[in-house]
N, C-alpha and C positions, 0 to 999 in steps of 0.2 A: 498390360504393362508389366514388365519384369524387373525385379530388383537385381542390380549387378553385384551387390555385396550381401553376404549372409552373416549372421552373428558368429562370433568365434565358436568353433566346435561343430558348426552346422555345415552340411553339404547338400547337394541336390537330392541325393538318395534319402537322407534323413527328412528333408522337407516333404518328399513324396510319400514316405511312410506315415508321417503325421497327418498329411492330407487324407490319405486312404483310410486311416483309422477313424477320423472324424466324419468323413463323408459316408462311411459304411454303417455308422451307428444309427440305431433306432432312436426315436425321441425318448423312450423309456431308458435306454442305456445311457444316453447323454445326461438325463436328469440324475440317474443313479451315480454316475461319475462325478457330477457336480456336488451332490450331497456327500459323497464319500470324502471329498476333499476337505470338508468342514468337520467331519465326524471326529469327535475327541479333541478338537482344537480349542474349544471354549469360545469360538466365534460364531456369529450368526449373520446371515444376510436377510434384510427385510426392506420392504418398500415403505417409504414415509413421504408425506406430502412435501413438495419442494420448499414451501415456506417454513417448514420445521427444520430444515437442514442446518441452519446456523445454531439453533438451540441444541440439537443433537450433538453437533460438533463441540459446542461448549461443554456439554455434559461429559462427553468422552474425554476431553482435555482435563476437566476437573478430576475425573476418576483416575485417569492415567497419572496425573500429578500427585494425587493422594497416595496411590499405590507405590509410586516411585519414591515418595518421601518416607514410606515405611521401610524400604529396603536399605 
């Protein structure tokens, strides 16, 4: 199936370049790229049990609200 519309600023050549980049990566290169995206951002990705998601969301909201109130 082919999409008839591309996002603004994208063309078929750009799509092919992105596909070629990711299809040619080794697993190690892909992991390194993913890790580099978070380096220095102060963010972290982690797995948590599904049943804890509402609790974690609440904690994030509380922390965000407290930090926002300080500024």
